[in-house]
N, C-alpha and C positions, 0 to 999 in steps of 0.2 A: 882474799888473797889481794896483795898489793901489786898497785900498777904497773911496776915493773914490769911483774908476771906474770900481766891480764893475758898473753897470749899477745895472738894477731890484729886482736880486735881494737887495742886499745891504743890512744896517739902518744909516739912519743914523747915525755916530759923536756928533754933534752932539745928535740926539736918544734918546741911549742918556745922554748928557754931564746931561742936562737931565731924567732922571730920567722919558721917555717910553715910554712900553711899546715894546718889538719887537715889528715885523708880526709874526701869528702867521703857519704854517704854509700856513694855509687860505688869508690872504692873496695869499700867494708864489706858491701852485696856482692859481689861481684867472689869475690876471697871466701865469701860464706856458701856463696852456690858451691864454687871449686874446693871445698872443704866437703859438702856434700856428696858432692858426682864422684868425689874418690873416694870419699865411705860406700855409696852406692856400690860404686863396680867392684869395690871387693865385697861385699855380700851380695850380691846376688849371683853369682854362681852356688854359692853355700844353701840361697834359698831355694833356689828351682832344684838342688839335690835334695835337699829335705821334702818338696813338696814331689817333688817325685815319685818319692821314697812312699808317700801317702798314699797318693796314689797306685801304688802297689801291695793297698795291702789288703789280703786276697781274702778275708770275711770284712769291710769296711761298717764298723759300729767304734761308739765307744767303748774303749779297755786300755791296757798297758801298753799296747803297742803305738796307740795314737796317744795317748797323752803324751808318752816320750816323744815322740813330735812333735806335738803342738810347745813343750817345754823347750826342745831345740828350738824352735823358733822364737819362742817368747826371749832368751838366752842371747839371742842376735842382739838384742837392745831397740830403744825407738827407734834408731836409724831403717831401721828393716821395714817397720812398719808403712809408711809409703807402698814402696818395694810389694806389698802383699796384696793389696787393694786391688790387681786385674785378676789375682787369682780366685775371687768372689766369683767369677763368670763361669758355670763347670762347659763351658765350649759348645759349642754345636753340636758336635758328638756326645754330648752327657750322656752318660751312665751310670751307676750306682754310685760306684768308687767317686767319679769326682762331684758329684753334687754333693758324697759325703766330703769330700775335699772344700767342697767349697765352703761347707756350713761349717764345719771345723773353722778355718779362719775368720770368717765373719764371726764366731763365737768368742776369736781370739783377739779381732782389732775392737771389739764389745766393753772387752776387758781391761781393755787399753786405751782410753779415749784419748786422742790427743787432736789437734789442732792441723797439722797437719797431711791426716788423711780427709780433712772435712772435703773440702773441694772434690777429690779425687770420688769419697761414696756419693756425695752427689749428683756426681756427673751419672756413676751407675745405676742409682736409684731411678736418675728421670730418665735413661736412654737403655738400659741393660735389659737381657733377655727376664721374663718374670724369676727366672729362681738366682737370678745377677740381681737384680731390682731389688727381691723379698730381701738377700743377705746383707743387702746394703742397708735398708731399712736397718734389719736388726742393729747392722754394729754404730749405727745414728743414734741407739734410744741413751748414750750414753755421750751423747756428744759435749765437748764442752764450750761448745757455742749453738747454743739451744737460737738462742735469735738469729740468725743466720738461718742456720736449718730449718725453724718452723716453715717459714715462709715458702720454700720450696716441698716438702711434704705434706704443706695442706692442699697447695696446689692437683699433687700424684693424687692422696686422697679425694680429689675433686673429681679426679681422672679429668683429669687436663693436660695428664704428660704418659698416655698411654700406650700411644703411638706403636703398632708394633706386634703388640698382647693382646693375643685372644680376649673376647669378652670371658668366658670359664678364667683362666689366670689372672685375668686384669683383674677382678674380685676380689681376687686373693689378691693380690699386689695393694689394692686400698684398701684393704682390711689391715695388713702391714701398716700402710701405714698410718693409720689410725693408731696402730699400739704405740707407734714412734710416738705420734706426735702424745698422748696419754700418757707419758714419761719424759717427756722436755720440760725441763724448769722456765716454762716460758708463756705467759700474758694471752697473748694472742694463740696458742696453741688449746691452749682451756676455753676458750672463749669459743671459740671454731668448733670443738665438740660438742659443746653446749649446745651452739647454736644447730649442730645436725641434728643432733636428738629431737629439735620440735621440728626440721624438716618434711613434709611433706613428700621430699624423694626417698624411697627407700632405701633405696642402694647405700644412698649415705646415712639414714637413720640406723639401718643396721651394723655398717662402720663403724657408728660413734657406740652402738652397743658392747660390740665388739675391745674395741679401746677402753669402756666403761670399764672393764673385768682385771684389765690391766693396772688400771690406776689406784690411787690412793683409797681406800674404801671414805677416809675423811673427806676427800673432794669431789668425789662420783653419787654417794650415797642418797644427796638431796637432790643431787639429775636425774637420779633410777625413780625416784622414791614421785618426781614432778610427772616424769613420763608415767608411769605405770599407771597413777590418777588420771590419766588424761583419753589413756590406753584402749580401742574400742579393736582393731584388727588384729589379731595378735598371728595370725597366721607367718607374717617374714618375718617376724624378730623372741618369736616365744624360745629359739632354739640359744641366742642369743640372752636371754633372760636366763633362764635356764644355766648359762655358764658362769654367768654375773654371782647369781647366789648360792653355788658351786662351791666360786672359789671364796666368798664372801661370807658365809653362812653365820656367820658372828653375826651380823644384821638382822637378823631373824630371831635376835631377844625381843627386837622393838618391835611390838604389835602393829604399826603400820605400817612396817617392813612387809611384818608376816601376813596382815589380810592383804597387803597389793599385790603379793606374789601369789596367794591362795587365790587370787581374783581370777586371776592370767591360768589358774591350772583349771578353775571350772568356765571358763569363756568358753563358748561353742566355737569359736574361728578357731583355738589352741591346737595344732595337730599331735594324733598319740603322741611320739616320742617323746618329744617334748613336755608334752603333760606329765607324763610317767614319770622322768626326772623330778617336777619339780614337785608331785605328791613325796616321791623318795626323800628329797630333800625339807621339806614340813614335818617328812616324819622325824627323821634321823636330828631333826634340828628343837623340835619339841615346840614345832612354833603354835603363836596363839591366834588361831586364826579367827575366831568367834563363831557365835551360833551360826549366822546366815552362811559364810561360805561352808562350815557340816554338811548344814543343808545340800547346797549345793553340792557336793561329794561324791552324796550315797547316791543319786541315779547312776554313778561311775561301778557300783557293787554289782548292776545287771551288766555292765559291758561286753560286748562278743568278743574283744579278743581277750583273753584269758591273763594276760601280763596285764592290760589296762583294771582288769578287775580285780586280780590279787594285788596291785599299788592301790586300789580305792581299800579296797579289806582292810590289808594293813596300815594305812593313815589311819583312817576311823577305827579300827582299835585301839591307837595308840592314843588318838581322842575321846577314850572310855568307852565307844558305843558297843553296847554288850551283846547286839544281834551280828557285828561286822565280827567278832572274836566269835563269836558260838561258830558264825560258817568257813573262820579260817581254820580253826581248829579240829573241825567235824569229822575228818577222815584222819588223822591222827591219835587223837583218842579213841576212834574208835580201833584202832587196830593195835592200843596199848589193851584196852581191855580184852583183846583176844590174847595180846603174850604180853603182858608184863616186864620178860625178859628182854625186848627185844632192842636191841643198842640203837641200831639204824631209825627206829622209831622215835627212840627217845632224844638221840643226837638231835633228829628234822623237828622236832618241840622245843626242843630249846633253844635253837636257834631261831624259831620261829617267835617264843616266849621273846630272844632277847630282843627282835625285828621294832618286836611293840612294845619297848619297855620293860618288859616283864620281869624285872633283874632274879629276885626271889626264886618265880618261878622255871625260871631257865636254869639259877644255881641246881635247883632240887634235882633236874631231868639229867643234868649234870652231873650230878653224886651216883643218880643209880647207872649212870654210861660205864663211870668207873668201876664202882662196887662189880656190875656187872662185868665187866672185862677183866677184874680181877680173877674171878670164882671162875670165867671160862679160863684161863690162864694166857689172853690174848697179850701181846708181846707188846712192851712199850713203846713200840715204832711208831704205834697212832698217836700222830703231836696234835691232829684237831679237836678231843676230849679238855686235854690240857691247857687247850689255849683257850679254847671257849669258859671252859670253867673260872680261868684267870679273869675273863672278860667281863664277866657278870659279877665275881669277889671286885673286882676292879670298880663298878659303877653303885657296887653298896659300901664303895670306900673301908672294903678290907685287905686293904691295900699285902699286909703282912700274908695272910693265905696266898692270894692273889701273886705275888712274889717266889711263896714257895711250888706253885704247880709252874710255874716256867721255869722255873731254875731245875726241877724234875723230867720232866717235857724234853721228848727229840728234839728241842727245838736250836736251831745255828747261832752264833753271833749274830749273822747278818738278818736272821729274818726276827731276832729279841727286835734288834735297832728299828727297823722297821715298825714290828709294831707298839716300840712308844710313841712310835708321829702322829697312830692310829686316835681317832674320835674316842674310843674307850676306856684310851689309857692316858688321855692326857693330864689328870689331874692326877693319876699318880704318879705320874710323869714328875709331877712338882713337888712332890714327897720324899720322906729320905729312903725310900724304896724305891727309888729311882736308880739306884747302878745295878739290876735284874736287865736294863735295856741298856747296857753300856759293852 
């Protein structure tokens, strides 16, 4: 744009030639603020209207109506963003609707990072209500000013700025702060997370582990491996470790990570729920845990908790333990001996075969189910057998047959799209038969 049309912020060439002094920076800033103020005064009524309509949505959840309102706010442009920040607070008399609105605004601000909102977001993150702080921290994950944001968020993660927040809510806020730090492109943020993992302070350590699940695995994996190699008391951190490897399960292709997670699975201090989750993660990823870890899993075959016992048996069966497999299948094998045409028994056994990685056996059982359904003239409204046999066939790389069953079954387009993202269909999704998932 030529200088002559640069608007009110350009100095006048004629004035300079005639010896007139250029306008001072202070004058220009006043004019900019004036323009911003006029824009704000015009936008504010529209923002209040849209926010009010969001608060009035009868069933506050993501859907066409909330998407429409979100888009209306987005279309107001960058000048509206600073005006949206106060709505991160759900209010003193908050309810499900105002919390939903505050989260929607947070998501919108996160998707449109700008320096014009940084100060206001940092203020709410440091002094707001628990929900307001969490919303502000989420919005700050994409900040354009990580070097300014990191020190304040580090202080929040250290619990230095949690006045007025209850201890229970405070832990949620500090975890949110750690997650924000994990996504900042800032060296000091990364250093703080690394230091916190090694800290004797359980709250700091747990928060850092939560953050690692959001950090890129290429930067987080070495820290996690180092932490696990020196772990003795897994009780306060086992759930966070389970979260991390569920999200970054590809790391378990590395025997070092597989053995390290296996050691947490058999650690006597690991609580029941995360232990079961870790057993399941090791199983579905075919992690190579090694003989010592396998021997450590064996006692859990006799656990008093049925779900623990089942998880251990399934993992051991996938690790080719014949005894565990016999225990696992004894009941279903007996049912099928008594009734070789039982659709329910064959379906359950097919799913169990699939769970332990015996795709051929799963396919055979599903074929019995499909044949029996045809003989019994059962309607095609049962989608489970079509999906089940397609899963087994996809694992066996028989993509054409898998695609055929998915196409034949009573499966909606939305369900097919979701199936395409599942582990069983990952490789098929990369093949020429990927169109079945679209």
